[in-house]
KEKE-3310 file (N, C-alpha, C; in steps of 0.2 Angstrom, whole numbers, plus 5000, padded with zeros to 4 digits):
npx = (4897:4904:4899:4910:4910:4915:4931:4947:4963:4978:4993:5010:5026:5036:5044:5061:5063:5051:5042:5036:5028:5019:5013:5006:4998:4991:4984:4976:4968:4961:4954:4945:4938:4932:4922:4913:4908:4917:4923:4935:4954:4969:4987:5003:5020:5030:5042:5047:5049:5038:5023:5008:4990:4974:4957:4941:4924:4906:4900:4903:4897:4896:4909:4911:4902:4909:4921:4917:4912:4913:4929:4937:4950:4960:4973:4980:4978:4986:4999:5000:5001:5012:5022:5023:5032:5030:5014:5004:4991:4975:4968:4954:4947:4942:4935:4939:4941:4942:4951:4955:4947:4936:4942)
npy = (5400:5391:5374:5361:5349:5337:5331:5330:5323:5324:5317:5318:5314:5323:5323:5329:5345:5347:5354:5367:5365:5356:5363:5373:5365:5359:5369:5373:5362:5362:5374:5370:5361:5368:5374:5363:5361:5361:5367:5372:5371:5368:5369:5362:5362:5351:5351:5339:5334:5330:5333:5341:5342:5348:5346:5353:5348:5349:5337:5319:5314:5325:5327:5315:5316:5327:5322:5313:5320:5326:5331:5346:5351:5341:5340:5347:5338:5327:5333:5335:5321:5317:5324:5318:5307:5299:5293:5294:5286:5293:5302:5303:5317:5322:5336:5341:5352:5369:5383:5390:5400:5409:5413)
npz = (5278:5265:5261:5263:5255:5243:5243:5235:5235:5225:5219:5213:5206:5196:5180:5178:5172:5167:5174:5173:5161:5166:5176:5168:5160:5170:5175:5164:5163:5176:5174:5164:5171:5181:5174:5174:5186:5197:5212:5213:5214:5221:5218:5223:5226:5234:5248:5248:5235:5229:5220:5224:5223:5227:5225:5226:5227:5224:5226:5226:5215:5206:5203:5196:5185:5179:5175:5166:5156:5139:5133:5130:5130:5126:5123:5134:5145:5140:5140:5154:5158:5151:5158:5170:5180:5191:5197:5211:5221:5222:5235:5245:5255:5271:5278:5294:5302:5297:5293:5282:5275:5263:5248)
capx = (4903:4903:4900:4916:4908:4920:4938:4951:4971:4982:5001:5014:5033:5037:5050:5065:5063:5044:5038:5032:5023:5015:5009:5002:4993:4986:4980:4970:4963:4958:4949:4940:4934:4928:4915:4909:4906:4922:4924:4943:4959:4976:4993:5008:5026:5032:5049:5049:5050:5031:5019:5002:4985:4968:4951:4934:4918:4900:4899:4907:4893:4898:4916:4911:4900:4914:4927:4914:4910:4918:4935:4939:4957:4964:4981:4982:4978:4991:5004:5001:5002:5019:5027:5023:5037:5026:5008:5002:4985:4971:4966:4948:4949:4936:4936:4937:4942:4943:4952:4957:4943:4934:4945)
capy = (5397:5386:5367:5358:5344:5331:5334:5324:5325:5321:5318:5316:5315:5325:5322:5335:5350:5347:5357:5373:5363:5353:5369:5377:5360:5358:5376:5373:5357:5365:5379:5367:5357:5373:5375:5357:5361:5360:5372:5375:5367:5371:5365:5364:5358:5349:5350:5331:5333:5328:5339:5340:5346:5346:5349:5353:5347:5349:5330:5315:5313:5331:5325:5310:5319:5331:5318:5309:5325:5327:5335:5350:5352:5334:5342:5348:5332:5324:5336:5333:5315:5317:5327:5314:5302:5293:5295:5291:5285:5298:5301:5308:5320:5324:5342:5341:5359:5373:5390:5394:5405:5409:5418)
capz = (5276:5260:5263:5260:5249:5241:5241:5232:5234:5219:5220:5207:5205:5189:5176:5179:5167:5164:5179:5170:5156:5170:5179:5163:5158:5176:5175:5159:5165:5181:5172:5161:5177:5184:5170:5175:5193:5202:5216:5212:5216:5222:5216:5228:5226:5241:5249:5247:5228:5226:5218:5227:5222:5230:5222:5230:5222:5228:5228:5222:5209:5202:5200:5191:5178:5176:5172:5161:5151:5134:5135:5125:5130:5127:5123:5141:5149:5137:5143:5161:5159:5149:5163:5176:5181:5195:5199:5217:5221:5224:5242:5247:5261:5275:5282:5301:5304:5291:5294:5276:5273:5257:5244)
cpx = (4900:4904:4906:4915:4913:4926:4943:4959:4974:4990:5004:5021:5034:5044:5054:5064:5056:5039:5033:5027:5018:5010:5004:4997:4988:4982:4974:4966:4959:4952:4943:4935:4930:4921:4911:4907:4911:4922:4931:4947:4965:4982:4999:5014:5029:5039:5052:5050:5043:5027:5011:4997:4979:4962:4945:4929:4912:4898:4903:4904:4895:4904:4915:4908:4905:4919:4924:4912:4915:4923:4936:4946:4961:4971:4984:4983:4984:4998:5006:5004:5010:5024:5028:5028:5033:5020:5006:4995:4981:4969:4960:4949:4942:4938:4934:4938:4944:4944:4955:4953:4940:4938:4943)
cpy = (5391:5378:5364:5353:5338:5334:5328:5327:5321:5322:5314:5318:5317:5324:5329:5339:5350:5351:5362:5370:5360:5358:5372:5372:5360:5364:5375:5368:5359:5370:5376:5363:5362:5374:5368:5356:5360:5367:5375:5370:5371:5366:5367:5359:5357:5349:5343:5329:5330:5334:5337:5345:5343:5349:5348:5352:5348:5342:5326:5314:5319:5329:5320:5312:5323:5327:5314:5314:5325:5332:5340:5352:5345:5336:5343:5342:5327:5326:5335:5326:5313:5319:5323:5308:5296:5297:5291:5290:5291:5297:5306:5310:5322:5330:5340:5348:5363:5381:5393:5399:5405:5415:5419)
cpz = (5271:5263:5259:5254:5249:5239:5240:5232:5229:5221:5214:5208:5197:5187:5177:5172:5164:5169:5177:5165:5161:5173:5174:5161:5163:5176:5170:5161:5171:5178:5168:5167:5181:5180:5170:5182:5198:5206:5216:5215:5217:5221:5220:5226:5233:5242:5248:5240:5225:5225:5221:5224:5225:5227:5227:5225:5227:5230:5224:5215:5204:5199:5195:5185:5175:5172:5167:5155:5145:5135:5129:5124:5131:5128:5130:5145:5147:5140:5150:5162:5157:5154:5169:5176:5185:5198:5205:5217:5224:5231:5243:5254:5265:5279:5289:5304:5298:5294:5288:5274:5265:5254:5238)
residu = (MET:LEU:GLU:ALA:GLY:PHE:ILE:VAL:MET:TYR:ARG:TRP:ARG:LEU:LYS:PRO:GLY:CYS:GLU:GLN:ASP:PHE:VAL:GLU:ALA:TRP:SER:GLU:VAL:THR:GLN:GLU:LEU:LEU:SER:HIS:GLY:SER:ARG:GLY:SER:ARG:LEU:HIS:ARG:GLY:SER:ASP:GLY:ILE:TRP:TYR:ALA:TYR:ALA:GLN:TRP:PRO:SER:ALA:GLU:THR:ARG:ARG:ARG:ALA:PHE:ASP:ALA:PRO:ARG:THR:ILE:VAL:ASP:ALA:ARG:VAL:ARG:MET:GLN:GLU:ALA:VAL:ALA:GLU:HIS:PHE:PRO:GLU:VAL:THR:LEU:GLU:VAL:THR:ALA:ASP:PHE:LEU:GLY:ASP:THR)
# end
């Protein structure tokens, strides 16, 4: 089983009508971060109107280096920001039990 590493949860409330553009931009950003060491991420739309994503990293240091690396897809990051009505603080998560499995 893969060591969980460092996990971060992100939360946003999106502007109405911007959901599809956000999903597309988030996907582009996630693909870029995969090339910088991310173990992947999932995006969810909550029944409470909040959008949730969590990303796994080998370590906090790997994440920091990825976020400090030069960006090749600045447009996607801008589109994500433009779609957000409200951004909630990031939350780091500690795995205490894991039954998701490797997919």
